[in-house]
Structure formats: C-alpha cells, structure tokens
C-alpha positions in Angstrom: 0.2 -0.1 -0.1 1.3 3.3 -0.9 1.3 5.8 2.1 1.7 9.7 2.1 3.5 10.9 5.2 2.1 13.9 6.6 3.4 16.0 9.4 1.0 17.5 11.9 2.2 20.6 13.8 -0.3 22.6 15.8 -2.9 23.8 12.9 -0.4 22.9 10.1 -0.3 20.0 8.3 2.6 19.3 5.8 3.5 16.7 3.4 6.6 15.1 3.9 8.9 14.8 0.6 7.6 11.7 -1.7 5.5 8.9 -0.7 5.5 5.2 -1.4 8.7 3.8 -1.7 10.5 7.1 -0.6 8.5 7.0 2.4 9.8 3.4 3.0 13.3 4.9 2.6 12.5 7.2 5.1 12.4 4.4 7.9 15.8 3.6 6.6 17.0 7.2 7.1 15.6 8.5 9.9 17.8 11.5 9.9 16.2 12.9 6.6 13.1 12.1 7.9 14.0 14.6 10.8 15.6 17.0 8.3 12.6 17.1 5.9 10.5 17.8 9.3 12.7 20.7 10.3 12.8 22.3 6.5 9.4 22.0 6.2 8.3 23.1 9.6 10.8 25.4 10.6 11.8 23.4 13.5 15.4 24.1 15.2 16.7 20.6 15.7 16.5 18.7 18.9 13.9 20.6 19.6 10.9 18.2 19.1 9.6 14.5 18.8 7.3 12.5 16.5 4.5 10.8 17.9 1.9 8.4 16.1 -1.2 7.3 18.0 0.8 4.2 19.5 3.2 6.6 21.1 6.8 8.5 20.5 8.6 7.8 17.1 12.2 7.5 17.8 13.8 4.5 15.9 13.3 3.4 12.4 11.0 0.5 13.9 8.8 2.8 15.2 8.5 4.6 11.9 7.7 1.2 10.5 4.7 0.9 13.0 3.5 4.0 12.2 3.4 3.0 8.5 2.1 -0.1 9.0 -0.8 1.0 10.9 -1.7 3.8 9.1 -5.7 3.1 8.2 -5.6 5.6 4.8 -3.1 6.5 2.3 -2.2 9.1 4.6 0.2 8.1 7.7 0.0 11.3 9.9 3.1 11.8 12.0 2.1 14.3 15.1 5.3 16.8 15.7 5.2 17.9 19.3 7.9 20.7 20.6 9.6 20.2 23.9 8.1 22.1 26.6 11.1 24.4 27.3 11.2 25.6 23.5 7.5 26.5 23.8 8.1 28.4 27.1 11.3 30.5 25.4 9.0 31.3 21.9 6.4 32.6 24.3 9.2 34.8 26.3 10.7 35.7 22.8 7.0 37.0 22.2 6.4 39.0 25.4 9.8 40.5 24.7 9.1 41.7 21.8 5.9 42.9 22.8 7.5 45.1 25.9 10.1 46.2 23.7 7.3 47.5 21.3 5.5 49.1 24.2 8.5 50.8 25.5 9.5 52.1 22.0 6.0 53.6 21.9 6.1 55.0 25.0 9.4 56.8 24.2 8.1 58.2 21.1 4.9 59.8 23.0 7.2 60.9 25.8 9.3 63.0 23.1 6.0 64.1 21.2 4.7 65.4 24.6 7.8 67.4 25.3 7.7 68.9 22.2 4.0 69.8 22.1 4.9 71.3 25.9 7.6 73.1 24.6 5.8 74.5 21.7 3.1 75.9 23.7 5.4 77.1 26.8 7.3 79.2 23.7 3.9 80.9 22.4 2.6 81.5 25.8 5.8 82.9 26.8 5.7 85.2 23.4 2.1 86.5 24.2 3.4 87.5 27.5 6.2 89.4 26.2 3.9 91.2 23.6 1.4 91.9 26.3 3.9 93.4 28.6 5.6 95.4 25.3 2.4 96.7 24.6 1.5 97.7 27.9 4.9 99.5 28.4 4.7 101.5 25.3 1.3 102.7 26.5 2.4 104.1 29.6 5.4 106.0 27.9 3.5 107.3 24.8 0.2 107.6 26.6 -0.1 107.8 30.1 3.5 109.7 30.8 3.1 112.6 28.5 -0.7 113.3 29.7 0.8 113.4 33.1 3.8 115.6 32.6 1.3 118.0 30.5 -0.9 118.0 33.9 2.2 118.8 36.0 3.5 121.7 33.8 0.0 123.5 33.9 -0.2 123.0 37.8 3.2 124.7 38.2 2.4 127.5 35.9 -0.7 127.9 38.0 1.2 128.0 41.1 3.7 130.4 39.5 1.0 132.7 38.6 -0.5 132.5 41.9 2.6 133.7 43.6 3.3 136.2 41.2 -0.4 137.4 42.1 0.3 137.0 45.8 3.4 139.2 45.4 1.3 142.2 43.3 -1.4 142.2 46.0 0.6 144.6 48.3 1.0 147.2 45.5 -2.9 146.8 44.8 -5.3 149.4 46.2 -8.9 147.5 46.7 -10.0 147.7 43.2 -7.3 146.1 42.1 -7.8 143.5 45.0 -11.2 142.9 43.6 -10.3 142.5 40.4 -7.5 140.2 41.3 -10.0 138.2 43.4 -12.5 138.1 40.2 -9.2 136.6 38.4 -8.3 134.2 41.0 -11.4 132.9 41.2 -11.3 132.5 37.4 -8.0 130.6 37.7 -9.3 128.6 40.8 -12.1 127.4 38.3 -9.4 126.5 35.7 -7.0 124.7 38.5 -10.1 122.8 39.5 -10.7 121.8 35.8 -7.0 120.7 35.8 -7.3 118.7 39.0 -10.4 117.0 37.5 -8.8 116.2 34.5 -5.9 114.7 36.6 -8.1 112.7 38.6 -9.6 111.3 35.3 -6.1 110.4 34.0 -5.3 108.8 37.6 -8.5 106.8 37.3 -7.8 105.6 33.7 -4.5 104.7 34.8 -5.6 102.5 37.7 -8.3 100.9 35.4 -5.5 100.1 32.8 -3.4 99.1 35.6 -5.8 96.5 36.9 -6.6 95.0 33.7 -2.8 94.6 33.1 -2.6 92.9 36.4 -5.7 90.8 35.4 -4.1 89.6 32.2 -0.7 88.8 34.0 -2.6 86.8 36.8 -4.3 84.7 33.7 -1.0 84.4 31.9 0.5 83.1 35.1 -2.0 80.5 35.8 -2.0 79.3 32.3 1.5 78.6 32.8 1.2 76.6 35.9 -1.5 74.6 34.6 0.4 73.8 31.7 3.5 73.0 34.0 1.1 70.9 36.2 -0.1 69.0 32.7 3.5 68.2 31.6 4.7 67.4 35.2 1.4 64.9 35.2 2.4 63.4 31.7 5.7 63.1 32.9 4.9 61.2 35.7 2.6 59.0 33.7 5.6 57.8 31.5 7.9 57.6 34.3 5.4 54.7 36.1 4.9 53.3 32.4 8.5 53.0 32.2 8.9 51.8 35.4 6.0 49.2 34.6 7.6 48.2 31.6 11.1 47.8 33.0 9.9 45.8 36.0 7.8 43.3 33.5 11.5 43.3 31.7 13.2 42.1 34.8 10.5 39.4 35.5 11.1 38.2 31.6 14.7 38.1 31.7 14.5 36.0 35.4 12.0 33.6 33.4 14.4 33.2 30.7 17.0 32.8 33.1 15.3 29.9 35.1 14.3 28.4 31.7 18.1 28.4 30.5 18.8 27.0 34.2 16.5 24.2 33.1 17.9 23.7 30.0 21.6 23.5 31.6 20.4 21.0 33.9 
C-alpha cells in the first residue's frame, strides 16, 4: 500500500517529501526524515519529537509501525515541540511586545515634550507682547499726559505766587479785580485737577486690567506646568512597569536557561 507521510504540527499539516517507496526509504534514513520535518516546519534540531497513535517515534522500527498501522493513504505523524522550547518562544514574543511598548512610550514622551515646549514658547511670546504693549502705552500716552498736567499745575502755582506778590501794590479795586481773576484761575485749576483725577482713574483701570491679564497668563503657565509634570509622571510610571516586566521576563528566561543546562 502506498502511504503519504503528513507532518501534523499545531494547526499545520505538511506533506513529507515523496510517498510510497520514498516513505519506506525514510524508515531506513531517519535522520533525513527529521531533516525534512525541520525544513518544512522551520523547527530547530532537537527541539521536538515525533508521535503516532501508539506513542513516540524515535527509531526506524517506530516509523515502520506508524506506516504499517496507517488506515488510509495518509500516515499522520504528530510533531510535538519540547515544553522548554515552547516557553522560550513565548518569552521571545513577550519580550518583543514589551520592547515595542517601551518604544511607543518613548515616542509619546518625546512628542509630549515637544508639544509642551511649543505651548510654553507661544505663551511666553504672547506675554512678552502684552508687557511690551503696556509699557508702550505708559510711555507714549499716560506719561506725556501726566507731564502736561504737572506743567500746567506748576504754571498755575507760579501765577498764584506772582499775584500774591502784587497784592500789596494794588488798591482795593485792584484787589477785587485780582480776586475775580483768582476765582477764575481757581476754576481752571479745579478743571486741571479734575482732568488729572480722570487720568489717574484711567491709569488705575488700565493697571488692574494689566494685572488681571498677567495673573491669567501666570495661571495658564502653572496649569501647563502641572499638565506636563502629570504626563511625565505617567510616562515614568509606565517606564517603571515596562522595566519591571522586562526584569521578570529576564528572570524567567534565566530560569528556563538553568532548566536547559540541568
């Protein structure tokens, strides 16, 4: 009866080289039989065993038994990988997964740092622009207005002193006229003082608005710093988890290596 040798490895079913007479020759050359399985299934030498329905196949007689007892044209040879090789492959998969996770965390951390630096730079530029604008307003508008008021006030004081010096030289009629002029100048001085008060009120309002803007910017910077520190803490914790998993994985691989040496 012509048989076809079929390797069964997990979900894989692979036909061995040749059938019939070639299958019989495989019985005499068991090393070629193992080599065929390694080439077709991609298994390293010494990492597996062959089994049929009656047990392990380790000699040509065992393979002859499997061919003799095959009930169909196909002789199913089950390939069972050694347990420690299965564990090593699983550890390799876990190691690759943890390495990919660590790389992703490092990329995310770099992107977060870049975004934070960009936001901080933009906020700093906006704050610098607002401060520059306020300084320009003070130097170009408020300062000159105060200087004008102070100059008018000084001129008024000079005029008052000049009138006081001339009072002794004037008679009653002249004093009355001077009194009338003084009342008029008092009104002018009062108007100047009122204007100064208006300017002072406007300056206080502008100063409060500037303080409110600066406080808002400082609060935004603090919130941004807290956000960045929170993200950094999360990344540090994730990095510690990954390193702990990596250490556990290395310990497991060391145990497996010790088992293999034993």
